C-alpha positions, 0 to 999 in steps of 0.5 A, spaced: 573 818 386 566 819 390 563 823 384 556 819 381 557 816 375 554 820 369 550 816 364 549 819 357 542 819 355 541 819 347 535 823 344 533 818 339 531 813 345 527 819 349 524 822 343 516 821 341 515 818 334 512 823 330 510 822 322 510 828 318 510 832 324 504 830 328 502 824 332 504 818 329 497 814 330 493 820 329 496 822 322 495 814 320 488 815 322 487 821 318 490 818 312 486 812 313 479 816 313 481 820 307 483 814 303 476 811 305 472 818 303 476 818 297 475 811 295 468 810 297 465 816 292 470 815 287 469 822 283 475 827 282 472 832 287 472 826 293 479 825 291 481 832 291 477 834 298 480 828 301 487 830 299 486 837 301 482 835 308 488 830 309 493 836 309 489 840 313 489 835 318 496 834 318 498 841 319 494 842 325 497 835 328 504 838 326 502 844 330 500 840 336 506 836 335 510 842 335 507 845 342 507 838 345 509 831 342 505 827 348 499 831 348 494 826 345 496 821 351 496 827 356 489 828 354 486 821 354 489 820 361 486 827 363 479 824 360 480 817 364 481 821 371 476 827 370 471 824 374 476 822 380 479 830 380 473 834 379 474 842 377 472 844 384 476 847 390 474 847 397 472 843 403 465 841 399 469 838 393 468 831 393 470 826 387 467 820 385 471 814 389 476 811 384 474 804 380 478 798 383 482 794 378 489 795 374 487 801 370 
């Protein structure tokens, strides 16, 4: 009677959204960039180069997504707080004062 209630956590609710194995936004941007490159020149070589470049980028993004699906968000957050947490240690390590605001 005194046992805590257990809640079922569905994996579909906690899994990050990926496209072709990589981060969804980055794969879409790679496809958009490849399409713009192919259409802007309009030659057979540009289409071939765009397709090969797109698939190379997708393979790299899939490897990144397999290692850590949230890597893009973690890295962008790292860049956001880089000034606040400098890579120094000791008593003399002082970072910048944080910005005031909501974010």
